[in-house]
LOPAKE-207722 format. One record per atom (N, C-alpha, C, O): atom name; y, x, z. Coordinates in Angstrom, 2 decimals. Each point is the difference from the previous one (the first is absolute). Layout:
N
PT/CA/Y/X/Z
...
! end
This chain:
69
PT/N/17.56/17.02/3.06
PT/CA/-0.36/-1.26/0.60
PT/C/-1.44/-0.31/-0.34
PT/O/-0.49/0.35/-1.08
PT/N/-0.18/-1.00/1.99
PT/CA/-1.35/-0.44/-0.31
PT/C/-0.10/-1.50/0.17
PT/O/0.96/-0.65/0.41
PT/N/-2.12/0.10/-0.72
PT/CA/-0.16/-1.45/0.02
PT/C/-0.46/-0.51/1.36
PT/O/-0.38/-1.17/0.11
PT/N/0.41/2.01/0.91
PT/CA/-0.40/-0.44/1.34
PT/C/1.21/-0.24/0.88
PT/O/-0.13/0.01/1.22
PT/N/1.29/-0.20/-1.80
PT/CA/1.19/-0.32/0.77
PT/C/0.59/1.18/0.73
PT/O/0.57/-0.16/1.08
PT/N/-0.70/1.35/-1.63
PT/CA/0.60/1.16/0.65
PT/C/0.66/0.89/-1.04
PT/O/-0.33/-0.03/-1.19
PT/N/1.27/0.82/1.67
PT/CA/0.71/0.95/-0.84
PT/C/-0.47/1.38/0.43
PT/O/0.13/0.35/1.18
PT/N/-0.67/0.44/-2.11
PT/CA/-0.50/1.32/0.35
PT/C/1.06/1.05/-0.28
PT/O/0.57/0.05/-1.09
PT/N/-0.31/0.79/2.09
PT/CA/0.96/1.08/-0.13
PT/C/-0.62/1.23/0.62
PT/O/-0.26/0.03/1.21
PT/N/0.02/1.01/-2.03
PT/CA/-0.57/1.25/0.50
PT/C/-1.23/-0.24/0.87
PT/O/-0.08/0.50/1.12
PT/N/-0.88/-1.26/-1.64
PT/CA/-1.27/-0.29/0.67
PT/C/0.16/-0.84/1.26
PT/O/-0.95/-0.11/0.78
PT/N/2.11/-0.48/-0.56
PT/CA/0.20/-0.91/1.12
PT/C/0.21/-1.39/-0.59
PT/O/0.55/-0.14/-1.09
PT/N/-0.99/-0.87/1.81
PT/CA/0.17/-1.37/-0.49
PT/C/0.81/-0.80/1.02
PT/O/-0.23/0.10/1.20
PT/N/1.16/-0.89/-1.72
PT/CA/0.78/-0.92/0.83
PT/C/-0.45/-1.39/-0.40
PT/O/0.19/-0.41/-1.15
PT/N/-0.78/-0.32/2.08
PT/CA/-0.43/-1.36/-0.30
PT/C/1.20/-0.93/0.04
PT/O/0.93/0.20/0.78
PT/N/-0.97/-1.20/-1.62
PT/CA/1.13/-0.92/-0.13
PT/C/0.34/-0.64/1.34
PT/O/1.17/-0.29/0.27
PT/N/-2.16/0.07/0.57
PT/CA/0.24/-0.64/1.29
PT/C/0.68/0.92/1.00
PT/O/0.39/-0.44/1.08
PT/N/-0.23/1.72/-1.41
PT/CA/0.70/0.94/0.87
PT/C/1.51/-0.01/-0.25
PT/O/0.75/0.63/0.74
PT/N/-0.31/-1.32/-1.77
PT/CA/1.41/-0.01/-0.37
PT/C/0.71/-1.21/0.61
PT/O/-0.64/-0.99/0.35
PT/N/1.94/1.09/-0.24
PT/CA/0.82/-1.11/0.48
PT/C/0.05/-1.08/-1.08
PT/O/-0.05/0.30/-1.19
PT/N/0.15/-1.55/1.62
PT/CA/-0.01/-1.14/-0.92
PT/C/1.05/0.14/-1.11
PT/O/-0.31/-0.24/-1.17
PT/N/1.53/0.61/1.51
PT/CA/1.06/0.13/-1.02
PT/C/-0.34/1.10/-1.00
PT/O/0.28/-0.14/-1.19
PT/N/-0.88/1.23/1.66
PT/CA/-0.39/1.08/-0.90
PT/C/-1.09/-0.45/-0.96
PT/O/0.03/0.33/-1.19
PT/N/-0.99/-1.09/1.71
PT/CA/-1.09/-0.50/-0.84
PT/C/0.55/-0.83/-1.14
PT/O/-0.36/0.21/-1.16
PT/N/1.24/-1.16/1.48
PT/CA/0.55/-0.87/-1.04
PT/C/0.85/0.80/-0.99
PT/O/0.02/-0.31/-1.19
PT/N/0.68/1.33/1.67
PT/CA/0.78/0.86/-0.89
PT/C/-0.89/0.75/-0.97
PT/O/0.31/0.09/-1.19
PT/N/-1.42/0.47/1.71
PT/CA/-0.94/0.72/-0.87
PT/C/-0.65/-0.93/-1.01
PT/O/-0.16/0.36/-1.17
PT/N/-0.20/-1.56/1.61
PT/CA/-0.61/-0.96/-0.92
PT/C/1.00/-0.38/-1.10
PT/O/-0.37/-0.07/-1.17
PT/N/1.62/-0.16/1.54
PT/CA/1.03/-0.32/-1.00
PT/C/0.18/1.15/-0.98
PT/O/0.14/-0.23/-1.20
PT/N/-0.14/1.46/1.70
PT/CA/0.13/1.17/-0.88
PT/C/-1.18/0.10/-0.96
PT/O/0.18/0.30/-1.18
PT/N/-1.39/-0.54/1.69
PT/CA/-1.18/0.06/-0.86
PT/C/0.05/-1.05/-1.09
PT/O/-0.34/0.27/-1.15
PT/N/0.77/-1.48/1.51
PT/CA/0.07/-1.07/-1.00
PT/C/1.09/0.27/-1.04
PT/O/-0.17/-0.30/-1.18
PT/N/1.29/0.87/1.61
PT/CA/1.06/0.36/-0.95
PT/C/-0.49/1.10/-0.94
PT/O/0.27/-0.05/-1.20
PT/N/-0.97/1.03/1.74
PT/CA/-0.56/1.06/-0.83
PT/C/-1.00/-0.57/-0.99
PT/O/-0.02/0.40/-1.17
PT/N/-0.82/-1.32/1.62
PT/CA/-0.97/-0.64/-0.89
PT/C/0.72/-0.75/-1.12
PT/O/-0.43/0.03/-1.15
PT/N/1.52/-0.71/1.49
PT/CA/0.77/-0.72/-1.02
PT/C/0.53/0.96/-1.06
PT/O/-0.07/-0.29/-1.19
PT/N/0.59/1.42/1.64
PT/CA/0.53/0.99/-0.95
PT/C/-1.12/0.61/-0.84
PT/O/0.16/0.19/-1.21
PT/N/-1.29/0.11/1.84
PT/CA/-1.13/0.58/-0.74
PT/C/-0.53/-0.96/-1.05
PT/O/-0.41/0.42/-1.08
PT/N/0.41/-1.71/1.40
PT/CA/-0.54/-0.97/-0.95
PT/C/0.83/-0.09/-1.27
PT/O/-0.48/-0.49/-1.03
PT/N/1.71/0.95/1.09
PT/CA/0.84/-0.02/-1.20
PT/C/-0.33/1.16/-0.94
PT/O/0.44/0.02/-1.15
PT/N/-1.20/0.95/1.65
PT/CA/-0.43/1.12/-0.84
PT/C/-1.31/-0.36/-0.68
PT/O/-0.84/-0.70/0.58
PT/N/0.66/1.17/-1.78
PT/CA/-1.21/-0.33/-0.75
PT/C/-1.26/0.48/0.72
PT/O/-1.03/-0.67/-0.05
PT/N/1.09/1.82/0.70
PT/CA/-1.18/0.56/0.65
PT/C/-0.01/-0.21/1.51
PT/O/-0.86/0.56/0.68
PT/N/1.77/-1.35/-0.15
PT/CA/0.11/-0.15/1.45
PT/C/-0.70/-1.19/0.60
PT/O/0.02/-0.17/1.22
PT/N/-0.64/-0.66/-2.04
PT/CA/-0.61/-1.23/0.52
PT/C/-1.07/0.25/1.05
PT/O/0.01/-0.64/1.05
PT/N/-0.94/1.57/-1.31
PT/CA/-1.10/0.22/0.94
PT/C/0.51/0.46/1.36
PT/O/-0.43/-0.51/1.03
PT/N/1.35/1.45/-1.02
PT/CA/0.56/0.47/1.27
PT/C/0.79/-1.11/0.68
PT/O/-0.03/-0.12/1.23
PT/N/0.72/-0.69/-2.00
PT/CA/0.73/-1.13/0.57
PT/C/-0.95/-0.96/0.70
PT/O/0.28/-0.46/1.11
PT/N/-1.41/0.16/-1.74
PT/CA/-0.99/-0.89/0.62
PT/C/-0.56/0.61/1.28
PT/O/-0.22/-0.70/0.98
PT/N/-0.02/2.02/-0.99
PT/CA/-0.51/0.66/1.20
PT/C/1.02/-0.05/1.13
PT/O/-0.37/-0.21/1.16
PT/N/1.64/0.39/-1.48
PT/CA/1.04/-0.10/1.03
PT/C/0.09/-1.41/0.56
PT/O/0.19/-0.18/1.20
PT/N/-0.31/-0.82/-2.06
PT/CA/0.04/-1.39/0.47
PT/C/-1.19/-0.28/0.91
PT/O/0.16/-0.63/1.04
PT/N/-1.35/1.10/-1.42
PT/CA/-1.18/-0.18/0.85
PT/C/0.20/0.67/1.36
PT/O/-0.33/-0.57/1.03
PT/N/0.89/1.80/-1.04
PT/CA/0.24/0.72/1.25
PT/C/1.01/-0.75/0.86
PT/O/-0.17/-0.12/1.21
PT/N/1.23/-0.38/-1.84
PT/CA/1.03/-0.74/0.74
PT/C/-0.59/-1.28/0.60
PT/O/0.35/-0.37/1.13
PT/N/-1.22/-0.30/-1.87
PT/CA/-0.64/-1.21/0.53
PT/C/-0.87/0.33/1.21
PT/O/0.01/-0.73/0.99
PT/N/-0.77/1.83/-1.08
PT/CA/-0.85/0.39/1.13
PT/C/0.86/0.39/1.20
PT/O/-0.33/-0.34/1.13
PT/N/1.43/1.04/-1.37
PT/CA/0.91/0.38/1.09
PT/C/0.57/-1.24/0.67
PT/O/0.12/-0.05/1.22
PT/N/0.23/-0.95/-2.02
PT/CA/0.53/-1.25/0.56
PT/C/-1.06/-0.72/0.83
PT/O/0.30/-0.53/1.07
PT/N/-1.54/0.51/-1.57
PT/CA/-1.08/-0.63/0.77
PT/C/-0.23/0.74/1.32
PT/O/-0.15/-0.63/1.05
PT/N/0.13/1.97/-1.10
PT/CA/-0.18/0.79/1.22
PT/C/1.15/-0.23/0.97
PT/O/-0.22/-0.14/1.20
PT/N/1.44/0.09/-1.73
PT/CA/1.17/-0.21/0.85
PT/C/-0.03/-1.39/0.63
PT/O/0.43/-0.17/1.14
PT/N/-0.93/-0.81/-1.87
PT/CA/-0.07/-1.37/0.53
PT/C/-0.96/-0.10/1.18
PT/O/0.16/-0.87/0.85
PT/N/-1.15/1.74/-0.80
PT/CA/-0.97/-0.01/1.09
PT/C/0.42/0.87/1.18
PT/O/-0.70/0.04/1.01
PT/N/1.83/0.64/-1.13
PT/CA/0.47/0.89/1.07
PT/C/0.62/-0.83/1.12
PT/O/0.81/-0.88/-0.26
PT/N/-1.19/1.16/1.51
PT/CA/0.66/-0.67/1.14
PT/C/1.40/0.60/0.20
PT/O/0.12/1.14/0.43
PT/N/0.93/-1.90/-0.75
PT/CA/1.36/0.54/-0.01
PT/C/0.59/0.22/1.38
PT/O/1.03/0.67/0.11
PT/N/-1.62/-1.19/0.93
PT/CA/0.59/0.15/1.33
PT/C/-0.52/1.22/0.74
PT/O/0.10/0.06/1.23
PT/N/-0.66/0.91/-1.94
PT/CA/-0.48/1.22/0.64
PT/C/1.16/0.90/0.36
PT/O/-0.20/1.08/0.55
! end
């Protein structure tokens, strides 16, 4: 994952706005749950904060998506 709202897989990027609304919210929920679990580890705080930042950016990008496409 990168901080520009896309998921990179084998040199291909999927922008958050290319996903269905329900999928976006599911991925965001998964990222936040993972961040919660990571924060319980002594060394997981930094990655947890990065996941939260990514989830926030994904939510902002999703909020700007025209849903009636």
